[in-house]
A tleap script that builds the chain and sets N, CA, C and O, in Angstrom:
source leaprc.protein.ff14SB
mol = sequence {
  NMET ARG GLY ILE GLU LYS GLY GLN THR ARG
  SER GLY LEU TYR TYR GLU GLY TYR ARG ILE
  LEU LYS GLU LYS LYS PRO SER TYR SER ILE
  ILE GLU ASN VAL LYS ASN LEU THR SER LYS
  ARG PHE LYS SER GLU PHE GLU TYR MET LEU
  ASN ASP ILE LYS GLU LEU GLY TYR ASN ASN
  TYR TRP LYS ILE LEU ASN ALA LYS ASP TYR
  ARG ASN THR THR CLYS
}
set mol.1.N position { 100.166 81.155 98.938 }
set mol.1.CA position { 99.501 80.160 98.147 }
set mol.1.C position { 100.537 79.345 97.391 }
set mol.1.O position { 101.483 79.891 96.822 }
set mol.2.N position { 100.351 78.062 97.391 }
set mol.2.CA position { 101.243 77.162 96.678 }
set mol.2.C position { 101.146 77.441 95.184 }
set mol.2.O position { 100.040 77.541 94.651 }
set mol.3.N position { 102.265 77.568 94.505 }
set mol.3.CA position { 102.274 77.805 93.068 }
set mol.3.C position { 102.082 79.257 92.670 }
set mol.3.O position { 102.318 79.622 91.518 }
set mol.4.N position { 101.663 80.077 93.599 }
set mol.4.CA position { 101.464 81.501 93.315 }
set mol.4.C position { 102.208 82.275 94.378 }
set mol.4.O position { 101.739 82.402 95.508 }
set mol.5.N position { 103.361 82.790 94.019 }
set mol.5.CA position { 104.191 83.482 94.989 }
set mol.5.C position { 104.454 84.911 94.546 }
set mol.5.O position { 104.884 85.161 93.420 }
set mol.6.N position { 104.194 85.823 95.431 }
set mol.6.CA position { 104.364 87.242 95.147 }
set mol.6.C position { 105.784 87.530 94.660 }
set mol.6.O position { 106.756 87.235 95.355 }
set mol.7.N position { 105.895 88.103 93.473 }
set mol.7.CA position { 107.188 88.483 92.927 }
set mol.7.C position { 108.048 87.327 92.456 }
set mol.7.O position { 109.182 87.543 92.029 }
set mol.8.N position { 107.534 86.095 92.522 }
set mol.8.CA position { 108.359 84.947 92.165 }
set mol.8.C position { 107.871 84.193 90.924 }
set mol.8.O position { 108.671 83.558 90.236 }
set mol.9.N position { 106.593 84.256 90.636 }
set mol.9.CA position { 106.047 83.507 89.507 }
set mol.9.C position { 105.197 84.419 88.650 }
set mol.9.O position { 104.811 85.510 89.069 }
set mol.10.N position { 104.907 83.952 87.427 }
set mol.10.CA position { 104.004 84.727 86.563 }
set mol.10.C position { 102.663 84.912 87.256 }
set mol.10.O position { 102.028 85.959 87.129 }
set mol.11.N position { 102.235 83.884 87.994 }
set mol.11.CA position { 100.965 83.984 88.707 }
set mol.11.C position { 101.035 85.015 89.813 }
set mol.11.O position { 100.003 85.444 90.328 }
set mol.12.N position { 102.249 85.421 90.189 }
set mol.12.CA position { 102.417 86.469 91.180 }
set mol.12.C position { 101.807 87.774 90.710 }
set mol.12.O position { 101.633 88.699 91.503 }
set mol.13.N position { 101.477 87.860 89.423 }
set mol.13.CA position { 100.814 89.039 88.881 }
set mol.13.C position { 99.467 89.246 89.570 }
set mol.13.O position { 98.956 90.365 89.617 }
set mol.14.N position { 98.896 88.171 90.100 }
set mol.14.CA position { 97.639 88.271 90.851 }
set mol.14.C position { 97.770 89.304 91.962 }
set mol.14.O position { 96.864 90.111 92.172 }
set mol.15.N position { 98.886 89.281 92.667 }
set mol.15.CA position { 99.084 90.201 93.786 }
set mol.15.C position { 99.108 91.660 93.338 }
set mol.15.O position { 98.616 92.543 94.042 }
set mol.16.N position { 99.677 91.903 92.175 }
set mol.16.CA position { 99.705 93.266 91.646 }
set mol.16.C position { 98.299 93.712 91.264 }
set mol.16.O position { 97.906 94.844 91.548 }
set mol.17.N position { 97.536 92.820 90.617 }
set mol.17.CA position { 96.157 93.130 90.274 }
set mol.17.C position { 95.314 93.373 91.512 }
set mol.17.O position { 94.479 94.277 91.535 }
set mol.18.N position { 95.532 92.564 92.540 }
set mol.18.CA position { 94.804 92.717 93.802 }
set mol.18.C position { 95.124 94.067 94.454 }
set mol.18.O position { 94.235 94.747 94.968 }
set mol.19.N position { 96.399 94.440 94.424 }
set mol.19.CA position { 96.817 95.715 95.006 }
set mol.19.C position { 96.119 96.882 94.301 }
set mol.19.O position { 95.638 97.812 94.948 }
set mol.20.N position { 96.073 96.820 92.986 }
set mol.20.CA position { 95.434 97.879 92.207 }
set mol.20.C position { 93.935 97.915 92.493 }
set mol.20.O position { 93.362 98.989 92.670 }
set mol.21.N position { 93.306 96.753 92.537 }
set mol.21.CA position { 91.878 96.677 92.836 }
set mol.21.C position { 91.580 97.277 94.202 }
set mol.21.O position { 90.611 98.018 94.367 }
set mol.22.N position { 92.418 96.951 95.176 }
set mol.22.CA position { 92.239 97.443 96.540 }
set mol.22.C position { 92.447 98.958 96.615 }
set mol.22.O position { 91.714 99.658 97.313 }
set mol.23.N position { 93.442 99.448 95.900 }
set mol.23.CA position { 93.785 100.869 95.947 }
set mol.23.C position { 92.803 101.742 95.155 }
set mol.23.O position { 92.376 102.790 95.640 }
set mol.24.N position { 92.453 101.320 93.960 }
set mol.24.CA position { 91.633 102.141 93.061 }
set mol.24.C position { 90.135 101.944 93.237 }
set mol.24.O position { 89.358 102.848 92.930 }
set mol.25.N position { 89.717 100.796 93.718 }
set mol.25.CA position { 88.300 100.482 93.960 }
set mol.25.C position { 87.397 100.816 92.763 }
set mol.25.O position { 86.465 101.609 92.898 }
set mol.26.N position { 87.664 100.221 91.602 }
set mol.26.CA position { 86.788 100.473 90.454 }
set mol.26.C position { 85.401 99.882 90.700 }
set mol.26.O position { 85.235 99.037 91.579 }
set mol.27.N position { 84.418 100.318 89.939 }
set mol.27.CA position { 83.055 99.805 90.090 }
set mol.27.C position { 82.983 98.317 89.786 }
set mol.27.O position { 82.220 97.584 90.415 }
set mol.28.N position { 83.773 97.878 88.829 }
set mol.28.CA position { 83.823 96.462 88.491 }
set mol.28.C position { 85.191 96.128 87.930 }
set mol.28.O position { 85.961 97.014 87.557 }
set mol.29.N position { 85.481 94.840 87.876 }
set mol.29.CA position { 86.760 94.366 87.358 }
set mol.29.C position { 86.531 93.044 86.644 }
set mol.29.O position { 85.728 92.221 87.084 }
set mol.30.N position { 87.228 92.848 85.559 }
set mol.30.CA position { 87.208 91.575 84.850 }
set mol.30.C position { 88.606 90.992 84.961 }
set mol.30.O position { 89.598 91.636 84.617 }
set mol.31.N position { 88.664 89.776 85.441 }
set mol.31.CA position { 89.955 89.113 85.629 }
set mol.31.C position { 89.991 87.868 84.757 }
set mol.31.O position { 89.067 87.056 84.790 }
set mol.32.N position { 91.036 87.718 83.991 }
set mol.32.CA position { 91.184 86.579 83.093 }
set mol.32.C position { 92.305 85.680 83.606 }
set mol.32.O position { 93.330 86.153 84.098 }
set mol.33.N position { 92.088 84.391 83.481 }
set mol.33.CA position { 93.131 83.437 83.838 }
set mol.33.C position { 92.921 82.175 83.025 }
set mol.33.O position { 92.110 82.156 82.098 }
set mol.34.N position { 93.635 81.137 83.361 }
set mol.34.CA position { 93.533 79.880 82.625 }
set mol.34.C position { 92.536 78.934 83.288 }
set mol.34.O position { 92.321 78.987 84.499 }
set mol.35.N position { 91.938 78.079 82.483 }
set mol.35.CA position { 90.946 77.117 82.962 }
set mol.35.C position { 91.501 76.264 84.104 }
set mol.35.O position { 90.764 75.902 85.021 }
set mol.36.N position { 92.789 75.944 84.053 }
set mol.36.CA position { 93.406 75.069 85.050 }
set mol.36.C position { 93.280 75.616 86.477 }
set mol.36.O position { 93.317 74.846 87.437 }
set mol.37.N position { 93.134 76.914 86.620 }
set mol.37.CA position { 93.001 77.508 87.950 }
set mol.37.C position { 91.767 76.970 88.672 }
set mol.37.O position { 91.729 76.952 89.903 }
set mol.38.N position { 90.761 76.532 87.920 }
set mol.38.CA position { 89.536 76.008 88.533 }
set mol.38.C position { 89.600 74.497 88.754 }
set mol.38.O position { 88.615 73.899 89.188 }
set mol.39.N position { 90.731 73.876 88.466 }
set mol.39.CA position { 90.872 72.431 88.640 }
set mol.39.C position { 91.056 72.057 90.108 }
set mol.39.O position { 91.302 72.920 90.950 }
set mol.40.N position { 90.935 70.770 90.405 }
set mol.40.CA position { 91.128 70.281 91.780 }
set mol.40.C position { 92.484 70.699 92.332 }
set mol.40.O position { 92.607 71.049 93.506 }
set mol.41.N position { 93.484 70.660 91.485 }
set mol.41.CA position { 94.855 70.970 91.921 }
set mol.41.C position { 94.967 72.379 92.521 }
set mol.41.O position { 95.703 72.588 93.486 }
set mol.42.N position { 94.245 73.328 91.955 }
set mol.42.CA position { 94.341 74.723 92.395 }
set mol.42.C position { 93.076 75.211 93.106 }
set mol.42.O position { 92.872 76.416 93.251 }
set mol.43.N position { 92.235 74.285 93.547 }
set mol.43.CA position { 90.962 74.649 94.175 }
set mol.43.C position { 91.156 75.614 95.347 }
set mol.43.O position { 90.452 76.619 95.442 }
set mol.44.N position { 92.096 75.318 96.230 }
set mol.44.CA position { 92.286 76.184 97.406 }
set mol.44.C position { 92.809 77.561 97.003 }
set mol.44.O position { 92.419 78.561 97.606 }
set mol.45.N position { 93.681 77.635 95.998 }
set mol.45.CA position { 94.189 78.929 95.533 }
set mol.45.C position { 93.074 79.749 94.903 }
set mol.45.O position { 92.975 80.955 95.132 }
set mol.46.N position { 92.232 79.089 94.105 }
set mol.46.CA position { 91.136 79.777 93.443 }
set mol.46.C position { 90.157 80.318 94.486 }
set mol.46.O position { 89.710 81.461 94.383 }
set mol.47.N position { 89.829 79.515 95.471 }
set mol.47.CA position { 88.926 79.955 96.539 }
set mol.47.C position { 89.545 81.107 97.337 }
set mol.47.O position { 88.837 82.024 97.754 }
set mol.48.N position { 90.853 81.062 97.546 }
set mol.48.CA position { 91.572 82.130 98.232 }
set mol.48.C position { 91.421 83.449 97.470 }
set mol.48.O position { 91.153 84.494 98.061 }
set mol.49.N position { 91.598 83.380 96.149 }
set mol.49.CA position { 91.473 84.578 95.315 }
set mol.49.C position { 90.050 85.125 95.360 }
set mol.49.O position { 89.848 86.329 95.521 }
set mol.50.N position { 89.064 84.241 95.219 }
set mol.50.CA position { 87.669 84.683 95.268 }
set mol.50.C position { 87.352 85.330 96.613 }
set mol.50.O position { 86.640 86.332 96.672 }
set mol.51.N position { 87.877 84.759 97.682 }
set mol.51.CA position { 87.657 85.319 99.013 }
set mol.51.C position { 88.329 86.688 99.154 }
set mol.51.O position { 87.740 87.609 99.718 }
set mol.52.N position { 89.550 86.824 98.646 }
set mol.52.CA position { 90.243 88.122 98.666 }
set mol.52.C position { 89.377 89.201 98.028 }
set mol.52.O position { 89.198 90.286 98.580 }
set mol.53.N position { 88.849 88.881 96.863 }
set mol.53.CA position { 88.050 89.844 96.106 }
set mol.53.C position { 86.746 90.151 96.841 }
set mol.53.O position { 86.298 91.297 96.883 }
set mol.54.N position { 86.151 89.123 97.412 }
set mol.54.CA position { 84.917 89.317 98.184 }
set mol.54.C position { 85.157 90.227 99.383 }
set mol.54.O position { 84.323 91.078 99.692 }
set mol.55.N position { 86.283 90.056 100.057 }
set mol.55.CA position { 86.607 90.885 101.218 }
set mol.55.C position { 86.787 92.355 100.856 }
set mol.55.O position { 86.666 93.227 101.715 }
set mol.56.N position { 87.077 92.630 99.586 }
set mol.56.CA position { 87.181 94.016 99.119 }
set mol.56.C position { 85.803 94.610 98.833 }
set mol.56.O position { 85.688 95.789 98.499 }
set mol.57.N position { 84.765 93.794 98.964 }
set mol.57.CA position { 83.404 94.282 98.763 }
set mol.57.C position { 82.814 93.982 97.401 }
set mol.57.O position { 81.749 94.499 97.062 }
set mol.58.N position { 83.487 93.155 96.612 }
set mol.58.CA position { 83.008 92.810 95.279 }
set mol.58.C position { 82.246 91.494 95.299 }
set mol.58.O position { 82.524 90.616 96.116 }
set mol.59.N position { 81.274 91.364 94.386 }
set mol.59.CA position { 80.610 90.080 94.144 }
set mol.59.C position { 81.444 89.329 93.120 }
set mol.59.O position { 82.010 89.937 92.212 }
set mol.60.N position { 81.522 88.025 93.258 }
set mol.60.CA position { 82.284 87.198 92.326 }
set mol.60.C position { 81.347 86.419 91.421 }
set mol.60.O position { 80.412 85.768 91.888 }
set mol.61.N position { 81.603 86.490 90.142 }
set mol.61.CA position { 80.922 85.662 89.160 }
set mol.61.C position { 81.998 85.136 88.238 }
set mol.61.O position { 82.807 85.909 87.727 }
set mol.62.N position { 82.022 83.852 88.021 }
set mol.62.CA position { 83.037 83.313 87.126 }
set mol.62.C position { 82.433 82.254 86.223 }
set mol.62.O position { 81.448 81.596 86.560 }
set mol.63.N position { 83.061 82.113 85.062 }
set mol.63.CA position { 82.604 81.152 84.074 }
set mol.63.C position { 83.781 80.826 83.166 }
set mol.63.O position { 84.581 81.700 82.834 }
set mol.64.N position { 83.877 79.581 82.772 }
set mol.64.CA position { 84.922 79.172 81.832 }
set mol.64.C position { 84.391 79.404 80.420 }
set mol.64.O position { 83.345 78.878 80.040 }
set mol.65.N position { 85.131 80.200 79.654 }
set mol.65.CA position { 84.778 80.489 78.271 }
set mol.65.C position { 85.865 79.935 77.356 }
set mol.65.O position { 87.042 79.930 77.717 }
set mol.66.N position { 85.478 79.478 76.196 }
set mol.66.CA position { 86.438 78.990 75.216 }
set mol.66.C position { 86.445 79.972 74.047 }
set mol.66.O position { 85.410 80.215 73.428 }
set mol.67.N position { 87.600 80.527 73.752 }
set mol.67.CA position { 87.730 81.546 72.705 }
set mol.67.C position { 87.217 81.054 71.356 }
set mol.67.O position { 86.721 81.856 70.564 }
set mol.68.N position { 87.323 79.768 71.078 }
set mol.68.CA position { 86.866 79.266 69.778 }
set mol.68.C position { 85.352 79.405 69.599 }
set mol.68.O position { 84.850 79.336 68.477 }
set mol.69.N position { 84.627 79.600 70.703 }
set mol.69.CA position { 83.182 79.795 70.639 }
set mol.69.C position { 82.792 81.233 70.306 }
set mol.69.O position { 81.610 81.537 70.147 }
set mol.70.N position { 83.771 82.105 70.202 }
set mol.70.CA position { 83.520 83.526 69.952 }
set mol.70.C position { 84.374 83.969 68.774 }
set mol.70.O position { 85.580 84.168 68.915 }
set mol.71.N position { 83.765 84.119 67.646 }
set mol.71.CA position { 84.552 84.498 66.475 }
set mol.71.C position { 84.502 86.001 66.255 }
set mol.71.O position { 83.547 86.671 66.645 }
set mol.72.N position { 85.523 86.503 65.638 }
set mol.72.CA position { 85.620 87.922 65.323 }
set mol.72.C position { 84.704 88.222 64.139 }
set mol.72.O position { 84.858 87.646 63.062 }
set mol.73.N position { 83.755 89.124 64.348 }
set mol.73.CA position { 82.833 89.480 63.271 }
set mol.73.C position { 83.071 90.888 62.741 }
set mol.73.O position { 82.210 91.450 62.065 }
set mol.74.N position { 84.231 91.462 63.043 }
set mol.74.CA position { 84.526 92.836 62.611 }
set mol.74.C position { 85.494 92.842 61.436 }
set mol.74.O position { 86.581 93.412 61.530 }
set mol.75.N position { 85.109 92.218 60.339 }
set mol.75.CA position { 85.988 92.182 59.157 }
set mol.75.C position { 85.626 93.256 58.184 }
set mol.75.O position { 86.257 93.376 57.134 }
savepdb mol mol.pdb
quit
């Protein structure tokens, strides 16, 4: 994938997460990334990742959340 290279970029961390998901097969997984991953520029990479996860037998649900919309109420 362009911009995401195994062992070469910070985004290469995706490959490590994928390896763990494939090996451990947890019931569910939450994956966090940046909003830009869903932009036109990275559309093919994002679809590639979703397909990888789907091929492991998982359903994909994603949504862009903004941290400022969720305040800490544990004071």
